[in-house]
ZADO-1210 file (C-alpha; in nm, 4 decimals, padded with zeros to 6 digits):
<atoms>
<atom x="-06.9169" y="00.3777" z="-16.3861" code="UNK" pos="1"/>
<atom x="-06.6473" y="00.4344" z="-16.1279" code="UNK" pos="2"/>
<atom x="-06.8224" y="00.2032" z="-15.8838" code="UNK" pos="3"/>
<atom x="-06.8321" y="-00.0726" z="-16.1464" code="UNK" pos="4"/>
<atom x="-06.4584" y="-00.0342" z="-16.2095" code="UNK" pos="5"/>
<atom x="-06.3879" y="-00.0490" z="-15.8382" code="UNK" pos="6"/>
<atom x="-06.5925" y="-00.3686" z="-15.8067" code="UNK" pos="7"/>
<atom x="-06.4003" y="-00.5263" z="-16.0933" code="UNK" pos="8"/>
<atom x="-06.0658" y="-00.4371" z="-15.9363" code="UNK" pos="9"/>
<atom x="-06.1786" y="-00.5565" z="-15.5945" code="UNK" pos="10"/>
<atom x="-06.2983" y="-00.8854" z="-15.7457" code="UNK" pos="11"/>
<atom x="-05.9649" y="-00.9468" z="-15.9169" code="UNK" pos="12"/>
<atom x="-05.7686" y="-00.8623" z="-15.6054" code="UNK" pos="13"/>
<atom x="-05.9920" y="-01.0784" z="-15.3888" code="UNK" pos="14"/>
<atom x="-05.9415" y="-01.3828" z="-15.6095" code="UNK" pos="15"/>
<atom x="-05.5670" y="-01.3233" z="-15.6251" code="UNK" pos="16"/>
<atom x="-05.5413" y="-01.2872" z="-15.2468" code="UNK" pos="17"/>
<atom x="-05.7389" y="-01.6013" z="-15.1665" code="UNK" pos="18"/>
<atom x="-05.5383" y="-01.8277" z="-15.4003" code="UNK" pos="19"/>
<atom x="-05.2177" y="-01.8223" z="-15.1904" code="UNK" pos="20"/>
<atom x="-05.4176" y="-01.8312" z="-14.8664" code="UNK" pos="21"/>
<atom x="-05.6004" y="-02.1424" z="-14.9827" code="UNK" pos="22"/>
<atom x="-05.2772" y="-02.3012" z="-15.1087" code="UNK" pos="23"/>
<atom x="-05.1171" y="-02.2356" z="-14.7695" code="UNK" pos="24"/>
<atom x="-05.4152" y="-02.3889" z="-14.5886" code="UNK" pos="25"/>
<atom x="-05.4173" y="-02.6974" z="-14.8117" code="UNK" pos="26"/>
<atom x="-05.0523" y="-02.7616" z="-14.7330" code="UNK" pos="27"/>
<atom x="-05.1706" y="-02.8948" z="-14.3954" code="UNK" pos="28"/>
<atom x="-05.3284" y="-03.1900" z="-14.5778" code="UNK" pos="29"/>
<atom x="-05.1182" y="-03.4775" z="-14.7033" code="UNK" pos="30"/>
<atom x="-05.3091" y="-03.5583" z="-15.0195" code="UNK" pos="31"/>
<atom x="-05.0064" y="-03.7466" z="-15.1508" code="UNK" pos="32"/>
<atom x="-05.0651" y="-04.0184" z="-14.8913" code="UNK" pos="33"/>
<atom x="-05.4140" y="-04.0794" z="-15.0286" code="UNK" pos="34"/>
<atom x="-05.2901" y="-04.0988" z="-15.3882" code="UNK" pos="35"/>
<atom x="-05.1438" y="-04.4023" z="-15.5588" code="UNK" pos="36"/>
<atom x="-04.7667" y="-04.4332" z="-15.5620" code="UNK" pos="37"/>
<atom x="-04.5994" y="-04.2726" z="-15.8600" code="UNK" pos="38"/>
<atom x="-04.8872" y="-04.0333" z="-15.9260" code="UNK" pos="39"/>
<atom x="-04.7095" y="-03.7172" z="-15.8122" code="UNK" pos="40"/>
<atom x="-04.8185" y="-03.5057" z="-16.1093" code="UNK" pos="41"/>
<atom x="-05.1826" y="-03.6000" z="-16.0578" code="UNK" pos="42"/>
<atom x="-05.1558" y="-03.5124" z="-15.6876" code="UNK" pos="43"/>
<atom x="-05.0102" y="-03.1718" z="-15.7742" code="UNK" pos="44"/>
<atom x="-05.2797" y="-03.1109" z="-16.0357" code="UNK" pos="45"/>
<atom x="-05.5428" y="-03.2043" z="-15.7785" code="UNK" pos="46"/>
<atom x="-05.3931" y="-02.9587" z="-15.5289" code="UNK" pos="47"/>
<atom x="-05.3967" y="-02.6807" z="-15.7891" code="UNK" pos="48"/>
<atom x="-05.7559" y="-02.7526" z="-15.8895" code="UNK" pos="49"/>
<atom x="-05.8683" y="-02.7713" z="-15.5265" code="UNK" pos="50"/>
<atom x="-05.6924" y="-02.4431" z="-15.4560" code="UNK" pos="51"/>
<atom x="-05.8656" y="-02.2697" z="-15.7459" code="UNK" pos="52"/>
<atom x="-06.2078" y="-02.4142" z="-15.6601" code="UNK" pos="53"/>
<atom x="-06.1927" y="-02.3377" z="-15.2880" code="UNK" pos="54"/>
<atom x="-06.0376" y="-01.9926" z="-15.3276" code="UNK" pos="55"/>
<atom x="-06.2961" y="-01.9001" z="-15.5902" code="UNK" pos="56"/>
<atom x="-06.5820" y="-02.0055" z="-15.3644" code="UNK" pos="57"/>
<atom x="-06.4403" y="-01.8197" z="-15.0630" code="UNK" pos="58"/>
<atom x="-06.3675" y="-01.5092" z="-15.2678" code="UNK" pos="59"/>
<atom x="-06.7176" y="-01.5110" z="-15.4156" code="UNK" pos="60"/>
<atom x="-06.8620" y="-01.5428" z="-15.0653" code="UNK" pos="61"/>
<atom x="-06.6732" y="-01.2365" z="-14.9432" code="UNK" pos="62"/>
<atom x="-06.7546" y="-01.0365" z="-15.2562" code="UNK" pos="63"/>
<atom x="-07.1252" y="-01.1236" z="-15.2293" code="UNK" pos="64"/>
<atom x="-07.1211" y="-01.0331" z="-14.8609" code="UNK" pos="65"/>
<atom x="-06.9600" y="-00.6988" z="-14.9429" code="UNK" pos="66"/>
<atom x="-07.2126" y="-00.6209" z="-15.2167" code="UNK" pos="67"/>
<atom x="-07.5081" y="-00.7197" z="-14.9994" code="UNK" pos="68"/>
<atom x="-07.3831" y="-00.5146" z="-14.7071" code="UNK" pos="69"/>
<atom x="-07.3473" y="-00.2124" z="-14.9339" code="UNK" pos="70"/>
<atom x="-07.7066" y="-00.2626" z="-15.0593" code="UNK" pos="71"/>
<atom x="-07.8506" y="-00.3002" z="-14.7104" code="UNK" pos="72"/>
<atom x="-07.9093" y="00.0754" z="-14.6555" code="UNK" pos="73"/>
<atom x="-08.1504" y="00.0735" z="-14.9527" code="UNK" pos="74"/>
<atom x="-08.3767" y="-00.1568" z="-14.7524" code="UNK" pos="75"/>
<atom x="-08.4770" y="00.1262" z="-14.5216" code="UNK" pos="76"/>
</atoms>
């Protein structure tokens, strides 16, 4: 049970860490230039949704990698 609790905490922390990292990385893009004029709120909403989608995918990748690497000794 302790291992399950640790995985839950690690999953939450991983998602929370990758959100600001992804936001920071997306700041290099100028999505506003690709949007129509006067659509600032939509551009911001798009940035937020992209941040959540990308950070979730990256976090899931690292969590899966961690779980698989911990299961690897059971192969032998």
